[in-house]
All heavy atoms as TSV, in Angstrom:
chain	resi	resn	atom	element	x	y	z
A	1	ALA	N	N	65.862	85.056	81.063
A	1	ALA	CA	C	66.916	85.895	81.586
A	1	ALA	C	C	68.164	85.055	81.811
A	1	ALA	O	O	68.089	83.927	82.258
A	1	ALA	CB	C	66.492	86.539	82.890
A	2	LEU	N	N	69.286	85.647	81.498
A	2	LEU	CA	C	70.547	84.966	81.724
A	2	LEU	C	C	70.929	85.064	83.188
A	2	LEU	O	O	70.786	86.103	83.811
A	2	LEU	CB	C	71.653	85.588	80.861
A	2	LEU	CG	C	71.518	85.401	79.364
A	2	LEU	CD1	C	72.602	86.181	78.646
A	2	LEU	CD2	C	71.613	83.933	79.006
A	3	HIS	N	N	71.419	83.998	83.702
A	3	HIS	CA	C	71.853	83.988	85.088
A	3	HIS	C	C	73.208	83.297	85.133
A	3	HIS	O	O	73.356	82.168	84.696
A	3	HIS	CB	C	70.856	83.232	85.954
A	3	HIS	CG	C	71.177	83.289	87.423
A	3	HIS	ND1	N	72.419	83.074	87.926
A	3	HIS	CD2	C	70.403	83.543	88.499
A	3	HIS	CE1	C	72.402	83.184	89.246
A	3	HIS	NE2	N	71.183	83.462	89.610
A	4	TYR	N	N	74.187	83.992	85.662
A	4	TYR	CA	C	75.519	83.410	85.780
A	4	TYR	C	C	75.976	83.566	87.219
A	4	TYR	O	O	75.938	84.654	87.772
A	4	TYR	CB	C	76.517	84.102	84.842
A	4	TYR	CG	C	77.883	83.503	84.908
A	4	TYR	CD1	C	78.159	82.313	84.268
A	4	TYR	CD2	C	78.888	84.110	85.639
A	4	TYR	CE1	C	79.409	81.733	84.323
A	4	TYR	CE2	C	80.149	83.542	85.715
A	4	TYR	CZ	C	80.402	82.361	85.064
A	4	TYR	OH	O	81.639	81.798	85.134
A	5	THR	N	N	76.415	82.479	87.803
A	5	THR	CA	C	76.900	82.506	89.167
A	5	THR	C	C	78.416	82.425	89.145
A	5	THR	O	O	78.979	81.508	88.561
A	5	THR	CB	C	76.340	81.319	89.974
A	5	THR	OG1	O	74.924	81.366	89.925
A	5	THR	CG2	C	76.798	81.380	91.408
A	6	TRP	N	N	79.049	83.411	89.742
A	6	TRP	CA	C	80.508	83.426	89.831
A	6	TRP	C	C	80.953	82.468	90.917
A	6	TRP	O	O	80.352	82.408	91.988
A	6	TRP	CB	C	80.992	84.831	90.175
A	6	TRP	CG	C	80.753	85.819	89.086
A	6	TRP	CD1	C	79.578	86.441	88.799
A	6	TRP	CD2	C	81.696	86.290	88.143
A	6	TRP	NE1	N	79.737	87.282	87.725
A	6	TRP	CE2	C	81.034	87.205	87.303
A	6	TRP	CE3	C	83.038	86.033	87.922
A	6	TRP	CZ2	C	81.674	87.850	86.270
A	6	TRP	CZ3	C	83.674	86.681	86.888
A	6	TRP	CH2	C	82.994	87.576	86.070
A	7	SER	N	N	82.037	81.772	90.667
A	7	SER	CA	C	82.574	80.876	91.684
A	7	SER	C	C	83.150	81.719	92.821
A	7	SER	O	O	83.518	82.881	92.616
A	7	SER	CB	C	83.669	79.986	91.088
A	7	SER	OG	O	84.833	80.756	90.817
A	8	PRO	N	N	83.265	81.144	94.001
A	8	PRO	CA	C	83.844	81.892	95.128
A	8	PRO	C	C	85.261	82.389	94.831
A	8	PRO	O	O	85.641	83.480	95.252
A	8	PRO	CB	C	83.852	80.879	96.272
A	8	PRO	CG	C	82.795	79.888	95.930
A	8	PRO	CD	C	82.775	79.834	94.420
A	9	GLU	N	N	86.035	81.601	94.092
A	9	GLU	CA	C	87.397	82.013	93.753
A	9	GLU	C	C	87.397	83.264	92.882
A	9	GLU	O	O	88.193	84.178	93.084
A	9	GLU	CB	C	88.146	80.884	93.040
A	9	GLU	CG	C	88.435	79.686	93.913
A	9	GLU	CD	C	87.253	78.734	94.043
A	9	GLU	OE1	O	86.255	78.857	93.295
A	9	GLU	OE2	O	87.329	77.851	94.926
A	10	TRP	N	N	86.512	83.308	91.884
A	10	TRP	CA	C	86.432	84.483	91.003
A	10	TRP	C	C	85.926	85.702	91.756
A	10	TRP	O	O	86.403	86.812	91.538
A	10	TRP	CB	C	85.540	84.196	89.793
A	10	TRP	CG	C	86.300	83.544	88.688
A	10	TRP	CD1	C	86.226	82.242	88.301
A	10	TRP	CD2	C	87.270	84.162	87.854
A	10	TRP	NE1	N	87.103	82.016	87.283
A	10	TRP	CE2	C	87.756	83.184	86.979
A	10	TRP	CE3	C	87.792	85.445	87.767
A	10	TRP	CZ2	C	88.723	83.448	86.023
A	10	TRP	CZ3	C	88.757	85.699	86.804
A	10	TRP	CH2	C	89.211	84.712	85.946
A	11	ARG	N	N	84.949	85.512	92.632
A	11	ARG	CA	C	84.452	86.644	93.430
A	11	ARG	C	C	85.556	87.218	94.293
A	11	ARG	O	O	85.702	88.437	94.407
A	11	ARG	CB	C	83.258	86.210	94.289
A	11	ARG	CG	C	81.991	86.012	93.483
A	11	ARG	CD	C	80.816	85.845	94.396
A	11	ARG	NE	N	81.048	84.728	95.293
A	11	ARG	CZ	C	80.220	83.736	95.490
A	11	ARG	NH1	N	79.066	83.717	94.887
A	11	ARG	NH2	N	80.528	82.758	96.293
A	12	GLN	N	N	86.359	86.359	94.915
A	12	GLN	CA	C	87.465	86.835	95.739
A	12	GLN	C	C	88.526	87.526	94.891
A	12	GLN	O	O	89.061	88.557	95.283
A	12	GLN	CB	C	88.090	85.683	96.514
A	12	GLN	CG	C	87.221	85.201	97.642
A	12	GLN	CD	C	87.846	84.036	98.384
A	12	GLN	OE1	O	88.793	83.421	97.924
A	12	GLN	NE2	N	87.288	83.727	99.544
A	13	ALA	N	N	88.839	86.950	93.738
A	13	ALA	CA	C	89.844	87.550	92.867
A	13	ALA	C	C	89.415	88.946	92.435
A	13	ALA	O	O	90.221	89.886	92.440
A	13	ALA	CB	C	90.089	86.667	91.648
A	14	ILE	N	N	88.159	89.096	92.102
A	14	ILE	CA	C	87.665	90.406	91.665
A	14	ILE	C	C	87.590	91.367	92.845
A	14	ILE	O	O	88.088	92.484	92.769
A	14	ILE	CB	C	86.297	90.259	90.967
A	14	ILE	CG1	C	86.488	89.536	89.633
A	14	ILE	CG2	C	85.646	91.618	90.764
A	14	ILE	CD1	C	85.205	89.123	88.964
A	15	ALA	N	N	86.988	90.935	93.929
A	15	ALA	CA	C	86.794	91.832	95.067
A	15	ALA	C	C	88.111	92.226	95.718
A	15	ALA	O	O	88.333	93.399	96.008
A	15	ALA	CB	C	85.871	91.182	96.106
A	16	ILE	N	N	88.976	91.274	95.928
A	16	ILE	CA	C	90.219	91.559	96.631
A	16	ILE	C	C	91.294	92.062	95.679
A	16	ILE	O	O	91.913	93.092	95.910
A	16	ILE	CB	C	90.717	90.313	97.389
A	16	ILE	CG1	C	89.708	89.932	98.467
A	16	ILE	CG2	C	92.087	90.557	97.992
A	16	ILE	CD1	C	89.936	88.587	99.091
A	17	GLY	N	N	91.504	91.361	94.608
A	17	GLY	CA	C	92.574	91.718	93.688
A	17	GLY	C	C	92.287	92.952	92.860
A	17	GLY	O	O	92.993	93.960	92.941
A	18	PHE	N	N	91.245	92.898	92.083
A	18	PHE	CA	C	90.932	93.983	91.149
A	18	PHE	C	C	90.516	95.255	91.880
A	18	PHE	O	O	91.101	96.314	91.685
A	18	PHE	CB	C	89.834	93.527	90.193
A	18	PHE	CG	C	89.517	94.503	89.115
A	18	PHE	CD1	C	90.430	94.759	88.110
A	18	PHE	CD2	C	88.307	95.172	89.109
A	18	PHE	CE1	C	90.139	95.671	87.107
A	18	PHE	CE2	C	88.005	96.077	88.116
A	18	PHE	CZ	C	88.922	96.328	87.106
A	19	LEU	N	N	89.520	95.152	92.736
A	19	LEU	CA	C	89.050	96.337	93.458
A	19	LEU	C	C	90.075	96.812	94.479
A	19	LEU	O	O	90.223	98.010	94.703
A	19	LEU	CB	C	87.701	96.050	94.123
A	19	LEU	CG	C	86.561	95.731	93.157
A	19	LEU	CD1	C	85.298	95.376	93.916
A	19	LEU	CD2	C	86.303	96.874	92.191
A	20	GLY	N	N	90.808	95.899	95.075
A	20	GLY	CA	C	91.855	96.278	96.018
A	20	GLY	C	C	92.954	97.086	95.366
A	20	GLY	O	O	93.513	98.005	95.964
A	21	SER	N	N	93.249	96.754	94.121
A	21	SER	CA	C	94.286	97.518	93.422
A	21	SER	C	C	93.847	98.953	93.193
A	21	SER	O	O	94.675	99.868	93.221
A	21	SER	CB	C	94.640	96.847	92.092
A	21	SER	OG	O	93.559	96.931	91.180
A	22	PHE	N	N	92.571	99.186	92.968
A	22	PHE	CA	C	92.092	100.552	92.792
A	22	PHE	C	C	92.235	101.368	94.068
A	22	PHE	O	O	92.583	102.540	94.018
A	22	PHE	CB	C	90.634	100.573	92.325
A	22	PHE	CG	C	90.489	100.317	90.856
A	22	PHE	CD1	C	89.756	99.247	90.405
A	22	PHE	CD2	C	91.093	101.152	89.925
A	22	PHE	CE1	C	89.623	99.009	89.051
A	22	PHE	CE2	C	90.975	100.929	88.571
A	22	PHE	CZ	C	90.231	99.846	88.137
A	23	THR	N	N	91.970	100.766	95.219
A	23	THR	CA	C	92.099	101.523	96.461
A	23	THR	C	C	93.564	101.826	96.767
A	23	THR	O	O	93.891	102.903	97.235
A	23	THR	CB	C	91.457	100.791	97.655
A	23	THR	OG1	O	92.075	99.511	97.814
A	23	THR	CG2	C	89.970	100.617	97.460
A	24	THR	N	N	94.448	100.879	96.449
A	24	THR	CA	C	95.875	101.117	96.655
A	24	THR	C	C	96.355	102.228	95.734
A	24	THR	O	O	97.060	103.148	96.154
A	24	THR	CB	C	96.680	99.834	96.382
A	24	THR	OG1	O	96.216	98.819	97.269
A	24	THR	CG2	C	98.168	100.053	96.579
A	25	TYR	N	N	95.961	102.172	94.475
A	25	TYR	CA	C	96.382	103.175	93.507
A	25	TYR	C	C	95.807	104.541	93.860
A	25	TYR	O	O	96.506	105.551	93.791
A	25	TYR	CB	C	95.954	102.776	92.095
A	25	TYR	CG	C	96.436	103.736	91.053
A	25	TYR	CD1	C	97.771	103.757	90.672
A	25	TYR	CD2	C	95.560	104.642	90.462
A	25	TYR	CE1	C	98.225	104.649	89.719
A	25	TYR	CE2	C	95.999	105.538	89.510
A	25	TYR	CZ	C	97.344	105.538	89.138
A	25	TYR	OH	O	97.772	106.429	88.212
A	26	SER	N	N	94.549	104.585	94.251
A	26	SER	CA	C	93.956	105.882	94.575
A	26	SER	C	C	94.599	106.489	95.821
A	26	SER	O	O	94.767	107.710	95.901
A	26	SER	CB	C	92.435	105.765	94.756
A	26	SER	OG	O	92.118	104.933	95.844
A	27	THR	N	N	94.992	105.668	96.776
A	27	THR	CA	C	95.687	106.173	97.952
A	27	THR	C	C	97.047	106.737	97.562
A	27	THR	O	O	97.443	107.816	98.018
A	27	THR	CB	C	95.859	105.064	99.006
A	27	THR	OG1	O	94.572	104.605	99.386
A	27	THR	CG2	C	96.609	105.557	100.223
A	28	TYR	N	N	97.743	106.039	96.702
A	28	TYR	CA	C	99.048	106.496	96.196
A	28	TYR	C	C	98.898	107.845	95.508
A	28	TYR	O	O	99.658	108.787	95.778
A	28	TYR	CB	C	99.564	105.420	95.237
A	28	TYR	CG	C	100.604	105.840	94.234
A	28	TYR	CD1	C	101.893	106.189	94.611
A	28	TYR	CD2	C	100.306	105.831	92.876
A	28	TYR	CE1	C	102.854	106.530	93.672
A	28	TYR	CE2	C	101.255	106.168	91.930
A	28	TYR	CZ	C	102.524	106.518	92.335
A	28	TYR	OH	O	103.458	106.852	91.393
A	29	GLU	N	N	97.906	107.994	94.665
A	29	GLU	CA	C	97.687	109.254	93.964
A	29	GLU	C	C	97.215	110.350	94.922
A	29	GLU	O	O	97.641	111.505	94.805
A	29	GLU	CB	C	96.672	109.072	92.831
A	29	GLU	CG	C	97.194	108.243	91.689
A	29	GLU	CD	C	98.352	108.902	90.959
A	29	GLU	OE1	O	98.462	110.145	90.947
A	29	GLU	OE2	O	99.155	108.165	90.369
A	30	TYR	N	N	96.346	110.005	95.850
A	30	TYR	CA	C	95.837	110.990	96.800
A	30	TYR	C	C	96.970	111.545	97.662
A	30	TYR	O	O	97.059	112.756	97.875
A	30	TYR	CB	C	94.743	110.381	97.675
A	30	TYR	CG	C	94.259	111.322	98.744
A	30	TYR	CD1	C	93.418	112.384	98.417
A	30	TYR	CD2	C	94.666	111.183	100.061
A	30	TYR	CE1	C	92.981	113.270	99.392
A	30	TYR	CE2	C	94.239	112.060	101.043
A	30	TYR	CZ	C	93.389	113.104	100.705
A	30	TYR	OH	O	92.976	113.979	101.665
A	31	GLU	N	N	97.818	110.655	98.158
A	31	GLU	CA	C	98.938	111.105	98.988
A	31	GLU	C	C	99.878	111.995	98.183
A	31	GLU	O	O	100.404	112.984	98.701
A	31	GLU	CB	C	99.692	109.917	99.581
A	31	GLU	CG	C	98.898	109.141	100.614
A	31	GLU	CD	C	98.513	109.990	101.817
A	31	GLU	OE1	O	99.286	110.876	102.221
A	31	GLU	OE2	O	97.420	109.769	102.358
A	32	SER	N	N	100.088	111.661	96.926
A	32	SER	CA	C	100.934	112.499	96.064
A	32	SER	C	C	100.295	113.864	95.862
A	32	SER	O	O	100.975	114.891	95.914
A	32	SER	CB	C	101.150	111.807	94.723
A	32	SER	OG	O	101.825	110.584	94.900
A	33	LEU	N	N	98.994	113.891	95.643
A	33	LEU	CA	C	98.277	115.157	95.483
A	33	LEU	C	C	98.396	116.010	96.736
A	33	LEU	O	O	98.661	117.210	96.658
A	33	LEU	CB	C	96.806	114.905	95.152
A	33	LEU	CG	C	95.910	116.141	95.110
A	33	LEU	CD1	C	96.354	117.091	94.001
A	33	LEU	CD2	C	94.470	115.740	94.952
A	34	ARG	N	N	98.206	115.394	97.888
A	34	ARG	CA	C	98.306	116.138	99.157
A	34	ARG	C	C	99.703	116.748	99.319
A	34	ARG	O	O	99.837	117.887	99.747
A	34	ARG	CB	C	97.996	115.226	100.348
A	34	ARG	CG	C	96.572	114.730	100.406
A	34	ARG	CD	C	95.622	115.776	100.825
A	34	ARG	NE	N	96.055	116.240	102.145
A	34	ARG	CZ	C	95.581	117.285	102.761
A	34	ARG	NH1	N	94.651	118.013	102.198
A	34	ARG	NH2	N	96.021	117.643	103.931
A	35	LEU	N	N	100.724	116.003	98.985
A	35	LEU	CA	C	102.082	116.526	99.068
A	35	LEU	C	C	102.266	117.715	98.129
A	35	LEU	O	O	102.877	118.722	98.495
A	35	LEU	CB	C	103.105	115.425	98.753
A	35	LEU	CG	C	103.264	114.346	99.823
A	35	LEU	CD1	C	104.065	113.172	99.280
A	35	LEU	CD2	C	103.905	114.915	101.077
A	36	LEU	N	N	101.721	117.611	96.934
A	36	LEU	CA	C	101.806	118.732	95.986
A	36	LEU	C	C	101.048	119.947	96.505
A	36	LEU	O	O	101.536	121.076	96.407
A	36	LEU	CB	C	101.264	118.311	94.617
A	36	LEU	CG	C	102.128	117.330	93.836
A	36	LEU	CD1	C	101.374	116.811	92.621
A	36	LEU	CD2	C	103.439	117.972	93.429
A	37	GLN	N	N	99.865	119.735	97.063
A	37	GLN	CA	C	99.069	120.836	97.605
A	37	GLN	C	C	99.774	121.517	98.768
A	37	GLN	O	O	99.605	122.714	98.982
A	37	GLN	CB	C	97.691	120.339	98.047
A	37	GLN	CG	C	96.797	119.976	96.893
A	37	GLN	CD	C	95.499	119.334	97.351
A	37	GLN	OE1	O	95.415	118.736	98.422
A	37	GLN	NE2	N	94.471	119.464	96.526
A	38	GLU	N	N	100.555	120.760	99.523
A	38	GLU	CA	C	101.293	121.314	100.656
A	38	GLU	C	C	102.605	121.952	100.216
A	38	GLU	O	O	103.343	122.485	101.033
A	38	GLU	CB	C	101.566	120.207	101.678
A	38	GLU	CG	C	100.308	119.689	102.342
A	38	GLU	CD	C	100.559	118.436	103.165
A	38	GLU	OE1	O	101.731	117.997	103.283
A	38	GLU	OE2	O	99.580	117.875	103.686
A	39	GLY	N	N	102.901	121.881	98.926
A	39	GLY	CA	C	104.131	122.464	98.409
A	39	GLY	C	C	105.357	121.599	98.610
A	39	GLY	O	O	106.482	122.061	98.436
A	40	ALA	N	N	105.154	120.362	98.976
A	40	ALA	CA	C	106.268	119.432	99.190
A	40	ALA	C	C	106.595	118.750	97.864
A	40	ALA	O	O	106.358	117.553	97.680
A	40	ALA	CB	C	105.905	118.424	100.277
A	41	TRP	N	N	107.131	119.528	96.941
A	41	TRP	CA	C	107.379	119.040	95.582
A	41	TRP	C	C	108.382	117.894	95.539
A	41	TRP	O	O	108.187	116.926	94.795
A	41	TRP	CB	C	107.870	120.196	94.702
A	41	TRP	CG	C	106.817	121.242	94.542
A	41	TRP	CD1	C	106.653	122.357	95.311
A	41	TRP	CD2	C	105.757	121.254	93.594
A	41	TRP	NE1	N	105.561	123.065	94.887
A	41	TRP	CE2	C	104.996	122.407	93.825
A	41	TRP	CE3	C	105.394	120.401	92.566
A	41	TRP	CZ2	C	103.879	122.724	93.067
A	41	TRP	CZ3	C	104.279	120.720	91.815
A	41	TRP	CH2	C	103.536	121.868	92.064
A	42	VAL	N	N	109.431	117.988	96.324
A	42	VAL	CA	C	110.445	116.931	96.317
A	42	VAL	C	C	109.858	115.633	96.861
A	42	VAL	O	O	110.032	114.560	96.275
A	42	VAL	CB	C	111.695	117.352	97.118
A	42	VAL	CG1	C	112.680	116.195	97.256
A	42	VAL	CG2	C	112.363	118.551	96.461
A	43	LYS	N	N	109.122	115.727	97.966
A	43	LYS	CA	C	108.508	114.526	98.541
A	43	LYS	C	C	107.487	113.920	97.579
A	43	LYS	O	O	107.409	112.700	97.442
A	43	LYS	CB	C	107.829	114.847	99.874
A	43	LYS	CG	C	108.800	115.062	101.005
A	43	LYS	CD	C	108.049	115.318	102.300
A	43	LYS	CE	C	108.999	115.558	103.444
A	43	LYS	NZ	N	108.289	115.822	104.694
A	44	ALA	N	N	106.710	114.776	96.915
A	44	ALA	CA	C	105.730	114.276	95.954
A	44	ALA	C	C	106.444	113.575	94.802
A	44	ALA	O	O	106.021	112.500	94.364
A	44	ALA	CB	C	104.860	115.415	95.430
A	45	GLY	N	N	107.498	114.187	94.310
A	45	GLY	CA	C	108.255	113.570	93.222
A	45	GLY	C	C	108.869	112.250	93.627
A	45	GLY	O	O	108.833	111.274	92.868
A	46	LEU	N	N	109.431	112.217	94.833
A	46	LEU	CA	C	109.999	110.960	95.329
A	46	LEU	C	C	108.920	109.895	95.483
A	46	LEU	O	O	109.149	108.726	95.172
A	46	LEU	CB	C	110.712	111.186	96.660
A	46	LEU	CG	C	112.038	111.936	96.588
A	46	LEU	CD1	C	112.540	112.267	97.994
A	46	LEU	CD2	C	113.066	111.129	95.826
A	47	ASN	N	N	107.750	110.295	95.962
A	47	ASN	CA	C	106.644	109.356	96.123
A	47	ASN	C	C	106.196	108.815	94.768
A	47	ASN	O	O	106.069	107.603	94.587
A	47	ASN	CB	C	105.477	110.016	96.845
A	47	ASN	CG	C	104.381	109.034	97.182
A	47	ASN	OD1	O	104.646	107.961	97.709
A	47	ASN	ND2	N	103.147	109.399	96.884
A	48	LEU	N	N	105.983	109.706	93.814
A	48	LEU	CA	C	105.497	109.292	92.503
A	48	LEU	C	C	106.521	108.447	91.748
A	48	LEU	O	O	106.240	107.326	91.345
A	48	LEU	CB	C	105.108	110.519	91.675
A	48	LEU	CG	C	103.841	111.220	92.119
A	48	LEU	CD1	C	103.738	112.601	91.488
A	48	LEU	CD2	C	102.632	110.372	91.757
A	49	PHE	N	N	107.704	109.008	91.549
A	49	PHE	CA	C	108.699	108.313	90.753
A	49	PHE	C	C	109.376	107.179	91.518
A	49	PHE	O	O	109.701	106.140	90.934
A	49	PHE	CB	C	109.720	109.304	90.200
A	49	PHE	CG	C	109.096	110.258	89.231
A	49	PHE	CD1	C	108.930	111.582	89.567
A	49	PHE	CD2	C	108.651	109.832	87.997
A	49	PHE	CE1	C	108.334	112.478	88.694
A	49	PHE	CE2	C	108.052	110.709	87.105
A	49	PHE	CZ	C	107.901	112.030	87.451
A	50	GLY	N	N	109.573	107.367	92.822
A	50	GLY	CA	C	110.157	106.307	93.631
A	50	GLY	C	C	109.286	105.067	93.656
A	50	GLY	O	O	109.777	103.941	93.502
A	51	SER	N	N	107.985	105.252	93.825
A	51	SER	CA	C	107.065	104.106	93.834
A	51	SER	C	C	107.059	103.411	92.483
A	51	SER	O	O	107.050	102.179	92.403
A	51	SER	CB	C	105.649	104.557	94.192
A	51	SER	OG	O	105.612	105.035	95.503
A	52	LEU	N	N	107.078	104.190	91.434
A	52	LEU	CA	C	107.076	103.629	90.085
A	52	LEU	C	C	108.352	102.823	89.834
A	52	LEU	O	O	108.304	101.669	89.408
A	52	LEU	CB	C	106.942	104.743	89.050
A	52	LEU	CG	C	106.947	104.317	87.597
A	52	LEU	CD1	C	105.699	103.522	87.277
A	52	LEU	CD2	C	107.045	105.533	86.702
A	53	VAL	N	N	109.492	103.418	90.127
A	53	VAL	CA	C	110.776	102.762	89.865
A	53	VAL	C	C	110.966	101.554	90.782
A	53	VAL	O	O	111.348	100.477	90.321
A	53	VAL	CB	C	111.938	103.763	90.014
A	53	VAL	CG1	C	113.279	103.068	89.968
A	53	VAL	CG2	C	111.856	104.820	88.915
A	54	LEU	N	N	110.693	101.727	92.075
A	54	LEU	CA	C	110.850	100.605	92.998
A	54	LEU	C	C	109.870	99.475	92.673
A	54	LEU	O	O	110.210	98.296	92.802
A	54	LEU	CB	C	110.688	101.064	94.440
A	54	LEU	CG	C	111.814	101.960	94.962
A	54	LEU	CD1	C	111.478	102.455	96.370
A	54	LEU	CD2	C	113.144	101.244	94.941
A	55	GLY	N	N	108.670	99.839	92.243
A	55	GLY	CA	C	107.699	98.819	91.836
A	55	GLY	C	C	108.180	98.045	90.631
A	55	GLY	O	O	108.052	96.812	90.569
A	56	LEU	N	N	108.749	98.733	89.655
A	56	LEU	CA	C	109.274	98.063	88.468
A	56	LEU	C	C	110.455	97.166	88.834
A	56	LEU	O	O	110.546	96.033	88.348
A	56	LEU	CB	C	109.693	99.096	87.419
A	56	LEU	CG	C	110.227	98.532	86.114
A	56	LEU	CD1	C	109.201	97.628	85.438
A	56	LEU	CD2	C	110.621	99.666	85.196
A	57	ILE	N	N	111.327	97.645	89.701
A	57	ILE	CA	C	112.456	96.818	90.141
A	57	ILE	C	C	111.943	95.571	90.855
A	57	ILE	O	O	112.467	94.461	90.644
A	57	ILE	CB	C	113.404	97.637	91.043
A	57	ILE	CG1	C	114.145	98.680	90.196
A	57	ILE	CG2	C	114.398	96.729	91.769
A	57	ILE	CD1	C	114.926	99.707	91.003
A	58	ALA	N	N	110.920	95.715	91.678
A	58	ALA	CA	C	110.348	94.566	92.387
A	58	ALA	C	C	109.780	93.543	91.401
A	58	ALA	O	O	109.953	92.331	91.586
A	58	ALA	CB	C	109.263	95.025	93.367
A	59	VAL	N	N	109.137	94.020	90.346
A	59	VAL	CA	C	108.590	93.103	89.337
A	59	VAL	C	C	109.727	92.381	88.616
A	59	VAL	O	O	109.676	91.160	88.408
A	59	VAL	CB	C	107.699	93.854	88.329
A	59	VAL	CG1	C	107.365	92.981	87.134
A	59	VAL	CG2	C	106.436	94.330	89.007
A	60	ILE	N	N	110.763	93.108	88.232
A	60	ILE	CA	C	111.908	92.503	87.542
A	60	ILE	C	C	112.544	91.428	88.428
A	60	ILE	O	O	112.837	90.317	87.965
A	60	ILE	CB	C	112.932	93.583	87.145
A	60	ILE	CG1	C	112.342	94.466	86.045
A	60	ILE	CG2	C	114.250	92.959	86.705
A	60	ILE	CD1	C	113.133	95.737	85.775
A	61	LEU	N	N	112.758	91.753	89.698
A	61	LEU	CA	C	113.348	90.777	90.617
A	61	LEU	C	C	112.426	89.578	90.842
A	61	LEU	O	O	112.891	88.436	90.916
A	61	LEU	CB	C	113.689	91.441	91.952
A	61	LEU	CG	C	114.817	92.460	91.912
A	61	LEU	CD1	C	114.965	93.158	93.268
A	61	LEU	CD2	C	116.122	91.821	91.492
A	62	GLY	N	N	111.133	89.834	90.927
A	62	GLY	CA	C	110.175	88.745	91.104
A	62	GLY	C	C	110.153	87.801	89.912
A	62	GLY	O	O	110.108	86.578	90.076
A	63	VAL	N	N	110.204	88.353	88.711
A	63	VAL	CA	C	110.241	87.522	87.506
A	63	VAL	C	C	111.545	86.717	87.461
A	63	VAL	O	O	111.541	85.523	87.171
A	63	VAL	CB	C	110.074	88.389	86.230
A	63	VAL	CG1	C	110.393	87.591	84.980
A	63	VAL	CG2	C	108.666	88.955	86.167
A	64	ALA	N	N	112.652	87.375	87.782
A	64	ALA	CA	C	113.944	86.680	87.783
A	64	ALA	C	C	113.939	85.541	88.801
A	64	ALA	O	O	114.404	84.431	88.512
A	64	ALA	CB	C	115.072	87.657	88.071
A	65	LEU	N	N	113.425	85.801	89.996
A	65	LEU	CA	C	113.362	84.768	91.024
A	65	LEU	C	C	112.454	83.620	90.587
A	65	LEU	O	O	112.786	82.448	90.761
A	65	LEU	CB	C	112.867	85.362	92.348
A	65	LEU	CG	C	112.715	84.384	93.510
A	65	LEU	CD1	C	114.055	83.743	93.850
A	65	LEU	CD2	C	112.128	85.094	94.720
A	66	GLY	N	N	111.319	83.967	90.016
A	66	GLY	CA	C	110.412	82.940	89.517
A	66	GLY	C	C	111.069	82.047	88.472
A	66	GLY	O	O	110.929	80.830	88.491
A	67	ARG	N	N	111.820	82.676	87.567
A	67	ARG	CA	C	112.529	81.896	86.546
A	67	ARG	C	C	113.582	80.996	87.173
A	67	ARG	O	O	113.782	79.860	86.734
A	67	ARG	CB	C	113.166	82.834	85.534
A	67	ARG	CG	C	112.154	83.472	84.622
A	67	ARG	CD	C	112.812	84.399	83.639
A	67	ARG	NE	N	111.802	85.000	82.796
A	67	ARG	CZ	C	112.008	86.083	82.061
A	67	ARG	NH1	N	113.193	86.677	82.071
A	67	ARG	NH2	N	111.055	86.567	81.317
A	68	LEU	N	N	114.284	81.505	88.170
A	68	LEU	CA	C	115.284	80.667	88.860
A	68	LEU	C	C	114.632	79.479	89.524
A	68	LEU	O	O	115.147	78.364	89.483
A	68	LEU	CB	C	116.012	81.488	89.917
A	68	LEU	CG	C	117.153	82.372	89.431
A	68	LEU	CD1	C	117.648	83.257	90.575
A	68	LEU	CD2	C	118.298	81.532	88.894
A	69	LEU	N	N	113.493	79.698	90.165
A	69	LEU	CA	C	112.816	78.631	90.907
A	69	LEU	C	C	112.261	77.553	89.990
A	69	LEU	O	O	112.265	76.379	90.339
A	69	LEU	CB	C	111.706	79.207	91.790
A	69	LEU	CG	C	112.184	80.050	92.967
A	69	LEU	CD1	C	110.999	80.676	93.676
A	69	LEU	CD2	C	113.005	79.222	93.926
A	70	ILE	N	N	111.773	77.948	88.816
A	70	ILE	CA	C	111.197	76.945	87.910
A	70	ILE	C	C	112.168	76.504	86.828
A	70	ILE	O	O	111.880	75.625	86.038
A	70	ILE	CB	C	109.882	77.421	87.278
A	70	ILE	CG1	C	110.114	78.626	86.377
A	70	ILE	CG2	C	108.824	77.705	88.329
A	70	ILE	CD1	C	108.910	78.985	85.528
A	71	GLY	N	N	113.323	77.180	86.764
A	71	GLY	CA	C	114.337	76.794	85.811
A	71	GLY	C	C	114.026	77.206	84.381
A	71	GLY	O	O	114.556	76.634	83.445
A	72	GLY	N	N	113.167	78.193	84.212
A	72	GLY	CA	C	112.794	78.609	82.871
A	72	GLY	C	C	113.427	79.932	82.493
A	72	GLY	O	O	113.991	80.626	83.324
A	73	THR	N	N	113.343	80.236	81.207
A	73	THR	CA	C	113.882	81.505	80.717
A	73	THR	C	C	112.868	82.280	79.902
A	73	THR	O	O	113.150	83.360	79.429
A	73	THR	CB	C	115.126	81.274	79.832
A	73	THR	OG1	O	114.756	80.435	78.727
A	73	THR	CG2	C	116.250	80.648	80.625
A	74	GLU	N	N	111.689	81.731	79.711
A	74	GLU	CA	C	110.658	82.402	78.911
A	74	GLU	C	C	110.119	83.617	79.651
A	74	GLU	O	O	110.052	83.630	80.867
A	74	GLU	CB	C	109.500	81.443	78.607
A	74	GLU	CG	C	109.910	80.292	77.706
A	74	GLU	CD	C	110.354	80.746	76.327
A	74	GLU	OE1	O	109.692	81.616	75.737
A	74	GLU	OE2	O	111.368	80.236	75.845
A	75	PRO	N	N	109.714	84.652	78.893
A	75	PRO	CA	C	109.171	85.878	79.525
A	75	PRO	C	C	107.906	85.641	80.300
A	75	PRO	O	O	107.167	84.758	80.088
A	75	PRO	CB	C	108.897	86.820	78.362
A	75	PRO	CG	C	109.166	86.071	77.109
A	75	PRO	CD	C	109.749	84.752	77.461
């Protein structure tokens, strides 16, 4: 039988990072669904599209800052 032991770092990365992202995403979707069910269409739209756009802006700014800090220009 094959036996593979994950290092503590990999276990944490999977448990916290990967699985944590699913709970964050599902909460985001659940809250959007609840707003839609309550008829709060504008709030649901702001939640869905606002989170998407603000998240993308945060990534763009984070990449730009990272490039400034390391002095690189590669993607």
